[in-house]
SELUMBA-279369 format. One record per atom (N, C-alpha, C): z negated, x negated, y negated. Coordinates in steps of 0.02 Angstrom, whole numbers, padded with zeros to 5 digits, always signed. Example, Ala and Ser with C-alpha at 12.3 -4.5 7.8 and 13.67 -1.06 7.14 Angstrom:
2
-00390-00660+00284 -00390-00615+00225 -00390-00660+00165 -00354-00642+00112 -00357-00684+00053 -00394-00645-00002 
This chain:
402
-01488-03445-02876 -01422-03441-02908 -01420-03381-02956 -01377-03385-03004 -01373-03333-03055 -01340-03270-03028 -01358-03214-03060 -01327-03150-03041 -01251-03155-03048 -01227-03192-03098 -01154-03197-03107 -01119-03221-03045 -01154-03259-03004 -01127-03282-02941 -01104-03224-02898 -01143-03169-02899 -01123-03110-02861 -01074-03067-02899 -01086-03061-02963 -01045-03015-03002 -00972-03035-03003 -00957-03100-03004 -00887-03120-03008 -00846-03092-02950 -00879-03083-02894 -00843-03059-02835 -00819-02988-02843 -00853-02950-02886 -00836-02880-02894 -00774-02871-02937 -00756-02922-02975 -00700-02915-03021 -00638-02953-02996 -00637-02971-02933 -00582-03011-02907 -00532-02969-02868 -00534-02904-02877 -00488-02861-02840 -00430-02838-02884 -00425-02865-02944 -00367-02848-02986 -00305-02875-02954 -00248-02852-02976 -00186-02868-02941 -00154-02932-02964 -00193-02977-02996 -00170-03043-03014 -00227-03091-03001 -00183-03158-02999 -00231-03213-02979 -00300-03202-03006 -00850-03175-03439 -00908-03145-03461 -00903-03161-03533 -00973-03095-03979 -00956-03053-04038 -00883-03038-04038 -00865-02982-04039 -00795-02962-04038 -00751-03007-04081 -00691-03020-04057 -00644-03061-04094 -00600-03018-04138 -00574-03048-04191 -00528-03012-04235 -00457-03013-04207 -00445-03057-04158 -00378-03064-04130 -00370-03015-04073 -00344-02956-04086 -00338-02905-04035 -00269-02875-04035 -00249-02852-03976 -00188-02813-03970 -00204-02742-03994 -00165-02715-04038 -00180-02651-04070 -00189-02595-04018 -00242-02556-04028 -00257-02501-03983 -00205-02445-03992 -00181-02420-03936 -00132-02367-03936 -00157-02311-03891 -00149-02249-03913 -00167-02190-03873 -00239-02194-03847 -00284-02219-03888 -00355-02222-03871 -00369-02267-03811 -00324-02312-03797 -00335-02361-03743 -00372-02420-03772 -00427-02442-03741 -00465-02498-03768 -00422-02560-03777 -00444-02601-03824 -00404-02659-03845 -00411-02718-03796 -00361-02760-03797 -00362-02824-03761 -00374-02878-03812 -00428-02915-03805 -00444-02969-03852 -00404-03032-03834 -00374-03062-03883 -00335-03123-03871 -00381-03179-03849 -00366-03210-03793 -00404-03267-03770 -00398-03326-03818 -00451-03365-03823 -00444-03427-03862 -00393-03472-03826 -00363-03515-03864 -00307-03555-03839 -00326-03595-03777 -00388-03620-03775 -00408-03664-03720 -00416-03628-03653 -00423-03561-03654 -00431-03526-03591 -00372-03479-03577 -00317-03491-03611 -00259-03449-03597 -00225-03467-03532 -00234-03530-03509 -00208-03551-03445 -00134-03536-03437 -00097-03548-03491 -00024-03543-03488 +00001-03476-03464 +00035-03477-03407 +00066-03417-03380 +00015-03363-03362 -00047-03382-03349 -00098-03333-03331 -00109-03284-03389 -00114-03310-03450 -00124-03267-03508 -00062-03225-03522 -00003-03254-03511 +00059-03215-03518 +00058-03156-03470 +00036-03170-03409 +00033-03117-03359 -00016-03062-03380 -00075-03083-03404 -00126-03035-03425 -00098-02989-03480 -00065-03018-03530 -00038-02978-03585 +00016-02930-03560 +00060-02955-03517 +00113-02913-03491 +00084-02857-03447 +00034-02875-03407 +00002-02825-03364 -00031-02771-03406 -00066-02791-03457 -00098-02743-03503 -00046-02698-03534 +00008-02727-03559 +00061-02687-03591 +00093-02638-03543 +00105-02660-03481 +00136-02615-03432 +00091-02555-03417 +00026-02567-03408 -00019-02512-03392 -00027-02466-03453 -00029-02495-03512 -00035-02455-03573 +00026-02411-03582 +00084-02438-03570 +00145-02399-03576 +00147-02343-03524 +00122-02358-03464 +00120-02307-03412 +00075-02249-03433 +00020-02264-03466 -00026-02212-03489 +00002-02175-03549 +00038-02210-03592 +00071-02176-03648 +00121-02125-03623 +00155-02144-03569 +00206-02100-03540 +00174-02043-03501 +00120-02059-03465 +00086-02008-03424 +00011-02019-03427 -00025-01983-03470 -00097-01991-03477 -00136-01978-03413 -00104-01947-03363 -00138-01934-03299 -00124-01988-03247 -00095-02044-03269 -00082-02100-03223 -00147-02139-03214 -00189-02115-03168 -00255-02146-03159 -00252-02213-03124 -00199-02226-03088 -00192-02293-03058 -00186-02345-03113 -00147-02330-03165 -00142-02375-03222 -00209-02383-03257 -00244-02327-03263 -00310-02328-03296 -00359-02372-03256 -00358-02366-03190 -00402-02407-03147 -00384-02481-03153 -00320-02496-03154 -00300-02566-03157 -00319-02597-03225 -00316-02557-03277 -00340-02582-03342 -00414-02597-03340 -00452-02553-03309 -00525-02564-03304 -00539-02628-03266 -00503-02640-03211 -00512-02701-03172 -00494-02762-03213 -00440-02756-03252 -00421-02811-03296 -00476-02827-03345 -00506-02776-03375 -00559-02786-03425 -00620-02821-03394 -00636-02804-03332 -00693-02836-03299 -00681-02910-03290 -00621-02927-03270 -00605-02999-03263 -00606-03034-03330 -00578-03002-03381 -00576-03033-03447 -00647-03041-03476 -00693-02997-03458 -00762-03004-03482 -00790-03071-03460 -00778-03090-03397 -00804-03153-03372 -00767-03213-03401 -00701-03207-03405 -00661-03263-03428 -00674-03279-03502 -00681-03227-03542 -00686-03236-03615 -00757-03234-03642 -00804-03208-03604 -00872-03200-03629 -00881-03140-03674 -00830-03099-03681 -00834-03040-03726 -00860-02980-03689 -00922-02987-03662 -00951-02934-03622 -00961-02869-03661 -00984-02876-03723 -01000-02818-03763 -00941-02773-03776 -00881-02800-03773 -00820-02760-03783 -00794-02734-03716 -00789-02778-03666 -00751-02761-03606 -00788-02715-03557 -00853-02724-03549 -00888-02680-03502 -00888-02607-03524 -00904-02592-03588 -00899-02523-03609 -00827-02496-03605 -00779-02540-03619 -00709-02519-03614 -00691-02500-03543 -00714-02541-03495 -00700-02526-03425 -00734-02461-03403 -00797-02452-03423 -00833-02391-03405 -00799-02329-03434 -00773-02335-03495 -00739-02278-03526 -00680-02256-03483 -00640-02303-03460 -00582-02287-03420 -00602-02259-03352 -00652-02290-03321 -00673-02268-03255 -00702-02198-03257 -00741-02183-03307 -00770-02116-03313 -00716-02063-03325 -00663-02083-03360 -00608-02036-03370 -00577-02016-03304 -00572-02065-03259 -00544-02050-03192 -00591-02004-03154 -00654-02020-03154 -00703-01982-03116 -00711-01911-03143 -00697-01901-03207 -00702-01834-03237 -00638-01794-03230 -00586-01824-03203 -00522-01790-03198 -00521-01743-03138 -00470-01702-03135 -00464-01654-03080 -00407-01672-03032 -00372-01726-03046 -00314-01742-03005 -00320-01810-02970 -00381-01834-02960 -00391-01898-02926 -00402-01886-02851 -00364-01922-02809 -00372-01914-02737 -00431-01956-02712 -00446-01949-02648 -00505-01980-02619 -00502-02056-02624 -00444-02086-02612 -00438-02159-02615 -00449-02184-02686 -00421-02149-02734 -00430-02169-02804 -00503-02162-02824 -00535-02109-02803 -00606-02099-02819 -00648-02154-02786 -00630-02174-02726 -00665-02229-02693 -00660-02293-02734 -00599-02312-02750 -00588-02374-02788 -00623-02371-02856 -00621-02313-02887 -00652-02306-02953 -00727-02313-02949 -00758-02282-02899 -00830-02288-02890 -00851-02359-02873 -00813-02393-02831 -00827-02463-02816 -00825-02505-02879 -00773-02495-02919 -00766-02534-02980 -00820-02518-03030 -00837-02454-03037 -00891-02434-03083 -00957-02465-03062 -00971-02465-02998 -01033-02496-02974 -01035-02570-02992 -00977-02602-02989 -00974-02673-03009 -00991-02683-03082 -00967-02638-03125 -00983-02643-03197 -01058-02631-03207 -01085-02582-03172 -01157-02568-03179 -01199-02627-03155 -01176-02661-03104 -01210-02723-03084 -01207-02775-03139 -01149-02782-03170 -01141-02830-03224 -01187-02814-03282 -01200-02750-03292 -01245-02728-03346 -01318-02729-03325 -01331-02751-03264 -01399-02756-03236 -01433-02688-03228 -01393-02637-03218 -01420-02571-03203 -01412-02559-03128 -01457-02588-03090 -01447-02594-03019 -01457-02529-02981 -01505-02488-03002 -01514-02423-02968 -01454-02378-02980 -01427-02379-03040 -01367-02340-03054 -01308-02365-03012 -01304-02431-03006 -01249-02461-02966 -01255-02439-02894 -01315-02438-02867 -01324-02417-02797 -01305-02344-02787 -01324-02302-02834 -01306-02231-02829 -01231-02222-02829 -01197-02259-02872 -01124-02255-02876 -01093-02283-02812 -01120-02338-02787 -01093-02368-02725 -01100-02321-02666 -01154-02284-02664 -01163-02236-02608 -01111-02180-02611 -01091-02161-02671 -01038-02111-02678 -00973-02139-02649 -00960-02203-02663 -00899-02234-02635 -00903-02238-02559 -00962-02255-02533 -00971-02262-02461 -00957-02197-02425 -00975-02141-02456 -00961-02076-02426 -00887-02062-02420 -00848-02093-02464 -00775-02083-02463 -00739-02130-02415 -00769-02189-02404 -00736-02238-02361 -00788-02288-02336 -00803-02286-02272 -00852-02331-02243 -00822-02388-02204 -00755-02398-02210 -00722-02450-02171 -00692-02504-02215 -00706-02502-02280 -00677-02550-02327 -00729-02604-02343 -00709-02667-02341 -00756-02722-02352 -00786-02722-02423 -00747-02699-02472 -00769-02702-02541 -00835-02666-02552 -00841-02607-02523 -00901-02567-02535 -00963-02602-02507 -00955-02636-02452 -01013-02671-02424 -01033-02731-02466 -00984-02762-02500 -01000-02815-02547 -01041-02789-02605 -01023-02731-02630 -01061-02700-02684 -01132-02684-02661 -01137-02657-02601 -01203-02640-02574 -01246-02703-02565 -01217-02757-02542 -01254-02820-02537 -01286-02837-02605 -01245-02835-02657 -01270-02854-02723 -01324-02807-02748 -01314-02742-02737 -01364-02693-02758 -01430-02705-02722 -01427-02713-02657 -01488-02721-02618 -01523-02787-02634 -01485-02840-02646 -01515-02904-02665 -01554-02896-02730 -01522-02866-02780 -01554-02861-02845 -01614-02814-02844 -01614-02764-02800 -01669-02718-02795 -01723-02742-02745 -01712-02800-02715 -01761-02828-02670 -01761-02798-02600 -01708-02764-02582 -01701-02735-02514 -01661-02784-02471 -01693-02839-02453 -01657-02895-02424 -01632-02883-02353 -01670-02846-02314 -01646-02829-02246 -01582-02787-02250 -01581-02740-02296 -01522-02699-02304 -01463-02740-02330 -01478-02790-02372 -01425-02834-02398 -01393-02874-02341 -01435-02899-02296 -01409-02938-02240 -01366-02894-02195 -01388-02834-02182 -01349-02788-02140 -01282-02772-02171 -01281-02761-02237 -01219-02746-02272 -01173-02807-02271 -01201-02867-02278 -01160-02928-02277 -01129-02939-02208 -01168-02925-02156 -01141-02932-02088 -01083-02884-02077 -01091-02823-02103 -01037-02774-02097 -00976-02796-02136 -00986-02823-02196 -00931-02844-02238 -00890-02900-02205 -00925-02951-02181 -00889-03008-02153 -00855-02990-02087 -00882-02940-02052 -00849-02918-01989 -00783-02883-02004 -00779-02853-02063 -00717-02819-02083 -00667-02867-02113 -00692-02912-02157 -00646-02957-02192 -00681-03022-02210 -00675-03074-02169 -00704-03139-02186 -00662-03176-02238 -00682-03173-02300 -00643-03204-02354 -00691-03233-02406 -00664-03253-02463 -00703-03285-02515 -00762-03242-02538 -00752-03177-02539 -00804-03132-02563 -00861-03125-02511 -00842-03117-02448 -00894-03108-02397 -00931-03173-02383 -00894-03229-02378 -00928-03293-02367 -00976-03310-02424 -00956-03293-02485 -00999-03308-02543 -01065-03270-02539 -01061-03208-02517 -01122-03168-02511 -01166-03194-02454 -01135-03214-02399 -01174-03244-02345 -01209-03307-02370 -01174-03346-02410 -01204-03407-02438 -01266-03392-02479 -01260-03342-02523 -01317-03326-02565 -01377-03301-02525 -01363-03260-02475 -01417-03234-02434 -01451-03290-02395 -01412-03337-02371 -01442-03395-02336 -01485-03435-02384 -01462-03443-02445 -01500-03483-02494 -01568-03452-02508 -01569-03386-02521 -01633-03355-02538 -01679-03348-02477 -01652-03360-02417 -01693-03361-02357 -01711-03432-02336 -01698-03480-02380 -01720-03548-02368 -01673-03592-02329 -01615-03567-02310 -01566-03606-02271 -01514-03635-02318 -01532-03690-02349 -01488-03720-02401 -01426-03750-02369 -01434-03785-02314 -01375-03815-02280 -01327-03760-02258 -01354-03706-02230 -01311-03651-02210 -01278-03618-02269 -01313-03614-02324 -01284-03586-02385 -01226-03627-02410 -01234-03692-02409 -01180-03737-02431 -01119-03731-02385 -01131-03726-02320 -01076-03720-02272 -01037-03655-02284 -01074-03600-02294 -01040-03535-02305 -01001-03536-02370 -01029-03566-02422 -00994-03569-02485 -00932-03614-02481 -00937-03667-02441 -00878-03710-02430 -00823-03671-02396 -00841-03627-02349 -00791-03584-02316 -00761-03536-02366 -00802-03511-02412 -00776-03466-02463 -00724-03500-02505 -00738-03561-02526 -00691-03599-02568 -00626-03613-02530 -00632-03632-02467 -00572-03646-02427 -00529-03584-02417 -00560-03525-02417 -00522-03464-02408 -00492-03438-02472 -00509-03469-02529 -00480-03449-02593 -00417-03488-02609 -00383-03468-02662 -00322-03502-02682 -00338-03555-02735 -00316-03618-02724 -00330-03671-02773 -00305-03652-02843 -00346-03662-02892 -00326-03649-02961 -00341-03579-02985 -00353-03532-02939 -00370-03464-02960 -00440-03463-02989 -00451-03417-03035 -00516-03414-03069 -00572-03399-03021 -00561-03355-02973 -00615-03337-02927 -00633-03397-02883 -00584-03440-02867 -00599-03500-02828 -00638-03549-02870 -00619-03556-02933 -00656-03599-02978 -00728-03576-02985 -00737-03509-02988 -00805-03482-02994 -00847-03498-02932 -00816-03492-02873 -00852-03509-02811 -00870-03583-02810 -00825-03626-02833 -00840-03697-02837 -00896-03710-02888 -00894-03673-02943 -00947-03679-02993 -01014-03662-02963 -01016-03610-02923 -01078-03590-02890 -01102-03644-02842 -01056-03676-02806 -01075-03731-02762 -01105-03788-02803 -01076-03803-02860 -01104-03855-02902 -01174-03839-02926 -01185-03776-02943 -01252-03754-02965 -01301-03757-02908 -01278-03742-02847 -01321-03746-02788 -01341-03819-02776 -01293-03865-02780 -01309-03936-02772 -01359-03958-02825 -01348-03937-02886 -01393-03958-02941 -01463-03932-02930 -01469-03869-02911 -01535-03838-02902 -01576-03874-02849 -01542-03899-02797 -01579-03930-02741 -01570-04006-02739 -01561-04036-02798 -01566-04108-02805 -01508-04150-02783 -01448-04120-02781 -01389-04159-02761 -01341-04162-02821 -01366-04191-02875 -01327-04191-02938 -01262-04229-02933 -01260-04282-02891 -01198-04320-02884 -01142-04278-02854 -01161-04237-02804 -01111-04193-02773 -01091-04137-02822 -01139-04114-02861 -01124-04062-02911 -01072-04088-02961 -01082-04148-02985 -01035-04174-03035 -00965-04182-03005 -00962-04201-02942 -00897-04207-02908 -00862-04140-02906 -00899-04087-02890 -00869-04020-02887 -00845-03998-02956 -00885-04010-03008 -00864-03990-03075 -00801-04027-03096 -00797-04091-03076 -00736-04129-03092 -00675-04101-03057 -00684-04078-02995 -00628-04048-02958 -00606-03983-02990 -00653-03944-03016 -00635-03882-03050 -00591-03898-03110 -00611-03948-03149 -00575-03964-03211 -00507-03995-03198 -00495-04017-03137 -00428-04042-03120 -00377-03985-03117 -00400-03925-03099 -00355-03868-03092 -00360-03820-03151 -00419-03818-03184 -00429-03776-03244 -00462-03819-03296 -00420-03852-03335 -00440-03908-03379 -00497-03890-03426 -00496-03831-03454 -00547-03812-03504 -00593-03757-03477 -00610-03760-03414 -00654-03711-03384 -00724-03720-03414 -00746-03674-03456 -00807-03687-03495 -00870-03691-03453 -00873-03655-03397 -00933-03656-03356 -00945-03725-03325 -00890-03757-03304 -00896-03824-03276 -00914-03874-03330 -00885-03866-03389 -00899-03912-03445 -00973-03907-03464 -00999-03846-03471 -01069-03837-03488 -01115-03864-03433 -01094-03856-03371 -01135-03881-03315 -01139-03957-03316 -01085-03990-03334 -01087-04063-03342 -01134-04081-03399 -01133-04041-03452 -01181-04052-03506 -01253-04046-03482 -01265-03998-03438 -01332-03990-03410 -01352-04050-03368 -01305-04078-03331 -01320-04139-03293 -01339-04197-03339 -01302-04204-03395 -01318-04257-03442 -01388-04245-03472 -01405-04182-03485 -01470-04166-03513 -01525-04185-03464 -01514-04171-03401 -01564-04188-03350 -01573-04264-03345 -01520-04300-03359 -01523-04374-03356 -01554-04404-03419 -01562-04363-03471 -01590-04388-03533 -01538-04414-03582 -01474-04403-03565 -01420-04423-03610 -01405-04364-03657 -01447-04356-03707 -01444-04297-03750 -01380-04295-03791 -01357-04352-03813 -01296-04354-03854 -01236-04327-03814 -01228-04351-03753 -01172-04327-03711 -01181-04254-03692 -01243-04234-03679 -01257-04164-03662 -01237-04119-03719 -01257-04137-03780 -01241-04097-03839 -01165-04090-03848 -01130-04145-03837 -01057-04144-03846 -01024-04097-03796 -01045-04099-03734 -01015-04056-03683 -01031-03983-03694 -01093-03969-03711 -01112-03899-03722 -01077-03870-03783 -01070-03910-03835 -01033-03887-03894 -00960-03873-03876 -00933-03914-03832 -00864-03903-03810 -00858-03836-03775 -00906-03819-03732 -00905-03755-03698 -00914-03698-03748 -00960-03706-03796 -00972-03655-03847 -00909-03640-03888 -00869-03691-03898 -00807-03683-03937 -00754-03645-03899 -00763-03637-03834 -00713-03603-03793 -00729-03529-03786 -00790-03512-03766 -00809-03441-03761 -00880-03432-03787 -00896-03371-03811 -00963-03358-03838 -01013-03338-03784 -01027-03383-03739 -01074-03369-03684 -01145-03386-03706 -01190-03337-03703 -01257-03347-03730 -01294-03404-03695 -01278-03416-03632 -01311-03471-03596 -01299-03538-03627 -01239-03548-03656 -01224-03612-03688 -01267-03621-03751 -01275-03566-03787 -01317-03569-03848 -01389-03584-03830 -01412-03558-03775 -01480-03573-03752 -01486-03647-03734 -01435-03673-03701 -01437-03744-03684 -01441-03787-03747 -01401-03770-03797 -01402-03808-03859 -01469-03800-03894 -01498-03741-03891 -01563-03730-03922 -01616-03776-03891 -01614-03785-03826 -01662-03830-03794 -01652-03902-03817 -01590-03920-03830 -01577-03988-03856 -01607-03995-03926 -01596-03946-03969 -01624-03948-04036 -01701-03951-04034 -01729-03913-03986 -01802-03913-03980 -01827-03982-03959 -01793-04013-03911 -01812-04079-03889 -01806-04130-03945 -01753-04123-03985 -01741-04170-04040 -01782-04154-04102 -01820-04099-04099 -01862-04076-04156 -01820-04063-04218 -01760-04035-04207 -01716-04015-04263 -01730-03942-04279 -01784-03931-04316 -01810-03864-04327 -01761-03817-04361 -01726-03842-04412 -01678-03799-04448 -01622-03776-04402 -01595-03822-04363 -01541-03804-04317 -01567-03758-04262 -01629-03771-04240 -01658-03728-04188 -01667-03657-04214 -01693-03650-04274 -01704-03584-04303 -01637-03547-04310 -01586-03583-04331 -01521-03551-04343 -01490-03527-04277 -01494-03569-04225 -01462-03549-04162 -01503-03495-04127 -01568-03495-04136 -01609-03441-04107 -01589-03374-04138 -01576-03373-04202 -01553-03311-04234 -01486-03288-04204 -01442-03336-04191 -01378-03319-04160 -01389-03291-04090 -01435-03321-04053 -01448-03298-03985 -01475-03227-03986 -01522-03213-04030 -01549-03145-04034 -01494-03095-04052 -01449-03115-04097 -01394-03071-04116 -01348-03057-04056 -01335-03109-04016 -01292-03101-03957 -01326-03057-03904 -01390-03067-03893 -01426-03026-03846 -01428-02953-03868 -01439-02942-03932 -01441-02874-03958 -01372-02841-03952 -01319-02879-03962 -01251-02853-03954 -01241-02829-03882 -01266-02868-03834 -01261-02848-03764 -01302-02786-03751 -01362-02783-03778 -01405-02724-03768 -01371-02662-03796 -01342-02668-03855 -01307-02611-03885 -01248-02588-03844 -01220-02634-03804 -01164-02618-03760 -01187-02592-03693 -01253-02581-03685 -01279-02553-03623 -01302-02604-03572 -01310-02666-03594 -01327-02721-03548 -01403-02730-03548 -01434-02724-03490 -01505-02736-03482 -01518-02812-03485 -01553-02835-03536 -01564-02907-03546 -01638-02925-03541 -01677-02887-03504 -01748-02900-03500 -01765-02971-03476 -01732-02993-03423 -01748-03059-03396 -01725-03114-03443 -01669-03104-03477 -01645-03154-03525 -01695-03162-03582 -01720-03105-03607 -01771-03109-03660 -01835-03142-03634 -01856-03124-03574 -01918-03152-03547 -01912-03227-03538 -01856-03250-03511 -01845-03321-03501 -01843-03359-03567 -01811-03329-03617 -01807-03362-03682 -01875-03368-03715 -01914-03314-03713 -01981-03317-03744 -02026-03366-03708 -02019-03372-03642 -02061-03417-03603 -02041-03490-03613 -01978-03505-03601 -01957-03574-03596 -01931-03606-03660 -01910-03564-03707 -01885-03592-03770 -01933-03581-03828 -01961-03521-03833 -02002-03504-03890 -02077-03511-03876 -02095-03530-03815 -02166-03542-03798 -02210-03482-03815 -02186-03424-03798 -02223-03362-03812 -02230-03322-03747 -02276-03343-03703 -02281-03308-03638 -02304-03236-03643 -02340-03218-03695 -02361-03148-03704 -02300-03103-03713 -02254-03125-03755 -02193-03085-03766 -02149-03087-03704 -02146-03144-03672 -02108-03149-03610 -02133-03100-03558 -02199-03092-03555 -02230-03047-03507 -02208-02975-03519 -02203-02955-03581 -02182-02886-03597 -02115-02871-03565 -02067-02915-03574 -02000-02903-03548 -01998-02909-03471 -02035-02958-03444 -02034-02966-03371 -02066-02906-03336 -02118-02878-03366 -02149-02819-03336 -02104-02758-03340 -02065-02754-03394 -02016-02699-03398 -01965-02704-03342 -01944-02765-03328 -01896-02774-03274 -01928-02762-03206 -01991-02782-03200 -02027-02771-03137 -02034-02697-03121 -02039-02656-03171 -02041-02584-03160 -01976-02558-03130 -01921-02590-03148 -01856-02570-03123 -01844-02595-03052 -01867-02654-03036 -01855-02683-02970 -01914-02729-02950 -01968-02698-02929 -02030-02735-02914 -02026-02783-02855 -01976-02774-02812 -01973-02816-02752 -01925-02875-02758 -01892-02882-02815 -01844-02936-02823 -01880-03003-02830 -01859-03052-02791 -01895-03116-02790 -01887-03155-02855 -01830-03149-02889 -01820-03185-02952 -01867-03158-03006 -01874-03092-03008 -01919-03061-03056 -01991-03083-03043 -02010-03082-02980 -02078-03101-02962 -02092-03175-02974 -02042-03217-02962 -02051-03288-02975 -02060-03301-03050 -02022-03266-03091 -02030-03273-03163 -02099-03249-03186 -02122-03193-03158 -02188-03169-03175 -02243-03219-03155 -02233-03251-03098 -02281-03302-03076 -02284-03359-03127 -02226-03379-03153 -02224-03433-03203 -02257-03411-03268 -02244-03349-03288 -02273-03324-03350 -02349-03321-03346 -02374-03294-03291 -02448-03289-03285 -02479-03359-03280 -02444-03406-03251 -02469-03474-03250 -02474-03502-03320 -02422-03488-03361 -02424-03509-03432 -02480-03476-03470 -02501-03416-03448 -02556-03380-03479 -02624-03399-03449 -02622-03448-03404 -02682-03473-03371 -02717-03419-03330 -02677-03374-03302 -02704-03323-03256 -02678-03340-03186 -02714-03384-03153 -02690-03410-03089 -02693-03358-03034 -02739-03311-03038 -02743-03259-02986 -02681-03214-02987 -02661-03193-03047 -02601-03152-03053 -02539-03193-03035 -02538-03256-03054 -02481-03299-03037 -02475-03304-02961 -02530-03313-02928 -02529-03319-02855 -02505-03255-02823 -02525-03198-02851 -02504-03133-02825 -02428-03125-02828 -02399-03141-02886 -02327-03133-02893 -02288-03187-02855 -02318-03245-02849 -02286-03298-02810 -02278-03277-02737 -02329-03243-02711 -02324-03219-02641 -02265-03171-02634 -02255-03129-02683 -02198-03082-02681 -02132-03119-02687 -02132-03175-02723 -02071-03214-02732 -02051-03253-02669 -02098-03258-02622 -02086-03299-02562 -02071-03257-02500 -02063-03191-02509 -02057-03148-02450 -01995-03163-02408 -01943-03191-02438 -01882-03207-02399 -01884-03277-02370 -01935-03316-02387 -01936-03386-02365 -01899-03431-02412 -01888-03408-02473 -01853-03448-02524 -01891-03514-02536 -01852-03568-02545 -01881-03633-02562 -01856-03655-02631 -01845-03607-02675 -01825-03622-02743 -01872-03674-02774 -01846-03724-02809 -01889-03777-02837 -01946-03751-02880 -01937-03695-02914 -01990-03668-02955 -02051-03649-02914 -02041-03631-02851 -02097-03610-02808 -02144-03669-02797 -02115-03727-02781 -02157-03787-02770 -02193-03805-02835 -02159-03799-02891 -02189-03816-02955 -02249-03771-02970 -02240-03706-02958 -02295-03658-02971 -02353-03672-02924 -02338-03683-02860 -02390-03695-02810 -02431-03757-02827 -02398-03807-02855 -02433-03869-02872 -02482-03860-02929 -02473-03807-02968 -02516-03795-03026 -02568-03741-03016 -02562-03703-02963 -02611-03650-02949 -02675-03679-02919 
């Protein structure tokens, strides 16, 4: 499952239900801007609430620049908007700016510092800076060891750094404190990477049941269930889940793009292209552009492929400039879209230096070395990718070729 599966949980603690746009609310008193959502993702009253919430916190800061509770709530708002709008390059730096202002202040109490560190660790996870996120999370843990949120952050940090035993222990602690959509979702992911797919599905179903119908975080959990079904060959169930999401959030781009992926897998390229373009028209998510690029490649539409690849590189560079580590995204693109395993290897090895025990990194390296016809190295990294007992479909594919 994608890292976003974990990251969404970190931004669901806001007090309401992922290229910069020109449509922005004017910045006041050096407060970062709120980008106007495209019409299809405004979700009626939800967008009204977001705008009013932003204005209230901004006014509170205009009145009292030391109102760090308002500053924290703005940061949390920006994290949620990053996922909803796809404007990561704007919102994550904006959130970090506000959070660092709190941490650098002299009038923040222990509870505020705890919440700020938890939230900052979540942003660092979103930026794929996992060691930094763990260091920040440990600061929060020192302030409060009885709050479920911090253990959720620790789960995510340990998973990404390949410390799976520690991740399981943190998840057990989290669910013992608060069994809810966030804790069940983490249990689901841990079961999946340990090869228990049925158990993963059951835990994720509990997560969805514990969420509120129609809320974005519930839709995201349902989206993850659909992706889980798809990954392990239950496409019919996946499509049913995506349809259920769209009943409550009509223009949810992630579900729309996922249906496009199902059509692509079936060989219905025309329908796949239509769905993915629909998602691209809603938010600028780089994953949708990659999906469309694969369609152009399959159709041998070289001009369109070249054009969209340029757009993808521009989007990735925008994320990098915003502090987002995109090593795996570059590696995957060079390997699977551009057929350049040598370049893919450069990026994958850079990521391996950061987190050598992560099974996703090692699985990708096994695929890259296989593409380079180095079966011994592929076998070496495949062994590292199997340490948790994962039965990811790529593992069987690699084993069949070694």
